[in-house]
C-alpha positions, -999 to +999 in steps of 0.1 A: +170+708+039+165+712+075+127+706+068+135+672+052+158+662+079+132+668+106+105+650+087+130+620+083+137+618+122+102+624+132+091+595+110+119+574+123+109+580+158+073+572+151+083+540+137+105+530+164+079+534+190+053+517+168+070+488+152+089+486+186+056+479+204+041+454+178+074+435+180+072+434+215+039+420+216+038+396+186+072+381+186+080+352+206+099+352+240+097+391+246+087+401+280+058+419+267+044+392+243+007+389+242+004+422+259-025+429+235-042+454+212-045+484+238-007+483+246-001+485+209-025+512+201-009+534+230+024+526+219+018+541+186-002+570+200+029+580+222+052+574+192+032+599+174+031+624+203+067+623+210+077+626+172+055+657+169+073+674+199+104+667+187+100+681+151+069+697+149+082+733+158+107+726+126+087+711+098+051+708+113+057+673+120+037+656+092+055+623+094+027+611+072+023+615+034-014+617+037-010+648+059+015+661+034-006+653+001-038+671+019-016+703+028-005+702-008-040+699-024-051+726+003-028+749-010-006+750+019+027+734+006+045+735-026+049+704-050+088+705-042+085+706-005+057+677-006+080+658-026+108+663-004+085+657+026+073+623+012+107+609+003+121+619+039+091+600+056+096+569+036+132+568+042+129+574+080+099+547+082+122+523+066+151+530+089+131+531+122+117+498+113+151+483+103+163+497+137+136+475+154+146+445+135+182+444+145+169+453+183+146+423+184+167+400+162+169+371+185+131+371+189+127+372+150+149+339+150+128+323+179+093+332+160+081+306+136+052+326+121+060+346+094+027+365+094+035+377+129+070+391+114+054+408+086+029+424+113+059+440+130+068+459+098+036+465+080-003+463+084-025+437+071-061+431+073-080+409+098-103+399+071-090+403+036-120+421+018-107+446-006-135+472-004-140+470+034-101+471+039-100+503+016-126+521+031-112+514+066-081+530+057-099+558+041-123+564+069-096+561+097-072+588+081-103+610+071-110+612+109-072+618+119-071+647+095-104+660+105-097+657+141-061+676+136-079+703+121-103+704+151-073+705+173-055+731+154-089+753+155-085+754+195-057+780+189-029+762+205-020+740+173-009+706+170+028+712+173+032+731+210+017+727+244-009+697+247-014+697+208+009+667+201-004+647+230-040+655+219-029+641+183-012+611+200-048+604+218-065+610+186-042+581+170-051+559+200-087+565+197-086+557+160-067+524+170-092+515+195-122+520+175-114+515+138-081+498+139-090+461+145-102+457+108-067+463+091-042+475+118-051+510+110-019+522+088-036+556+083-003+568+071+014+555+038+049+558+049+043+540+079+032+510+058+054+512+029+086+522+044+087+492+066+072+468+040+103+477+017+125+472+045+110+437+053+116+429+015+153+439+019+165+430+053+174+393+061+146+385+084+148+347+093+118+327+078+101+360+067+079+347+037+060+371+017+060+407+018+022+409+006+026+435-021-009+425-034-024+444-002+005+471-002-014+496-022-046+498+000-026+514+029-012+541+008-041+549-015-069+545+010-053+571+037-042+597+008-078+600-004-093+598+031-068+623+044-072+647+017-110+645+022-108+650+058-087+681+058-110+696+029-141+688+045-133+706+078-122+736+057-155+736+040-177+731+069-160+754+093-140+781+071-164+804+060-139+814+031-141+780+012-156+785-022-183+765-040-161+748-064-141+730-034-175+722-016-187+704-049-152+685-051-155+673-016-192+662-020-183+645-051-152+627-035-173+616-003-202+602-026-178+584-051-159+567-021-191+556-008-209+543-038-178+525-050-177+509-015-216+499-018-212+485-054-182+462-045-199+450-011-231+443-031-210+424-057-194+405-032-227+394-016-238+381-050-203+360-053 
């Protein structure tokens, strides 16, 4: 149970930082209104670092179902623990975003734009284009898991010393370079938990929770993250077997071919 409690509070901490910085930047009348994308990316990165420092020594600080599923597929986590982790992460994310909502409640009342209100809870694409949006989330999470494996390989690990700070900076880097397309969920709990909270909470003039888009920041990160972790193991772990290598190669090929197909199809429309 201690593992699940740690994942709950770790993910809650991440979302307080992350949705808090978005609320401060986009909601009307805040002191940080219009502070910009760089402020948002650093807010999320610091949130990751603090969450990993806080609970990493207890649960490993997955704080992200994409990490949990990747570890499950890699054989590093039991199915029972994986389910418990994911439930705790979703609950923690929802609670974290709800705390931010109540803190910023007067600004939600002042803000007229329903899209800005939703943006403080969940992600959305700058340009709605399903294959590109999906690929953005998959690639961003591939880089996240691939990078985390590299940080782990230094010997210090990601849960102690400078490890959590490096993971936070990795998230900042992903946001600055790849996040402009979809808002870089790269974490199903980060998006789905707050989206459910947006649907349930009495947000003034909130509008739609955009459920039509909601599957992309869930499925994209899970596929991309799993491929990222396994790809690192295949490339740099000499004990990896041929079957695993073939599965990874096939997965990457299918993702790229599907994206190419849909982009061509879009060009013919």
